[in-house]
C-alpha positions, 0 to 999 in steps of 0.5 A: 665177652661176658659171661651169661649166668643161666638158672636152669637146673635140670634132673639128670634125665633133663641133663642126658636128653640135652646132651642127646641133641648134640651127640645125636646130631653128629650120629646122624650126620656120620650115619648118612655121611656114605649114602649121600646123594644115593638114591632111597633105600628101602624099608628093610635096608640095613643102614650101617655106620661105614663112611664112605660116600662122594668125599671117602669119609671114614666109618662115623666121621661127621661132615660139615653139618656137624662140623658148623655146629661145633663153633656154636657150641663152644660159644655156649659151652663158655657160656656166652650168648650171641652178641656180635663178637660171637657172632664174628667168632662163628663167621672167623671159625667157619671161614677158616673151616671151609678152607680145607673142608672136603664138603662144604654146602653150595650156599655156605661156601659162596657166602664164606668165599667171598667175605672181604673180612673175617666178621659177622658183617661181613658174612651177613653182607656178602650173603645178601650179595649171593641172595642177590646174584643166585635168588635163592638162599634157602638151603639147609645148610643153617638149620643142619647145624643149628641144635647147639645153640639151643643150650644156650637159651633153655631159659629164654624161648624168644631169644632162643628164636630170635639167635636162631634167626641171626645165625641162619642169617650169617650165609642165609637170607631167606626167611625160610631158613631162619624160620626152620631155624627157629622152629626146630630150636625151640622144638628141642628146648621143649623136649629137653624140658619135657621129654615130649615132641610139640612140632606144633606149639614150635611153630606158634612160637616161632610166629610162622603159622605157614608152616603148620601146612608144611608139617601137614605134609611131612606127616602125610609122606614118607621121607623118600617123598620129599625129593628136594632135600638140600631144600630147607622146607623139605628138609625139614619134612623129610627130618619131621616126618622121620621122627613122626614115622619112629619110635626110637632113635635108630629107627628115626636115624636109619628112617632120615637115611632111608630117605636118599638124596641129602642123608646126612644132613636130614639125619642130623637135622632129625637127630637133633630133635629125637635125640633132645627126646629120647637123649644120649643114652639111647645112641647105640653105642657102636655109633657112638664110639666111632663118632669122630671129625673137625678139628680132632673131635670125637664123641667125648668132646662134643659131651664135655662142650654140651655139659660145659653149656648147660652147666652138667 
């Protein structure tokens, strides 16, 4: 695969925000891991990175959200975009990881378990079969892993939206999943470059106007009111609800976890966008220092790859 040279000169503040999109995804993931499948928490409940939960995570250990994001991060860290060869690499890495991973989403596990080869083409065919067999494929499993993709397309918003949908479709056929990934990636890109949120602009840029009403609902409700946050629509709504009600990264992630149920994924999704707004420097040290997970990485490894992806 040939290296794609990107000419995006970022300030130190923008670099911090770009790294923040990756690190805060992992932070939200690890923070929510111990609360996964639990009920909503009171507004004043403490949220701590203690691990535990159904899968007995160690304190600071990330789950499938970050583990599936790392192969994407590795590709963009080499300067590659989402060619068919790069997509093959993602599928092969995910298939290998899923063999022993304790926590793999239902849709993703079904797709990876029925591959006839570790390739993107095989994954797309498997995803289609699962979709037609079950009648649905709009889980949140592609949205949770999407943030690192942004670092490879800071100079190309149209290419970013296309790549987000393409990577989503490897496991999730439903258009809502692809649209959610495109919208969230575009919003992350905007936050990295400007330091501001503009989810509405991202919706327009993604050509998905039906999401405006969904965001209206997110801004009118609290994260806990999205009871089906395993569905990509409500996962995005819960994440945006947490962001919309918060003024710091810590507050965002705590509010996302307090919403209950699929806590690690909603907090990971929220972390990708909030990290792009507030930067890696805003992640509390007591959380960052604990971060670790597959494949034997720590926060410094994620930062190294993120910086490579943006040439920093």
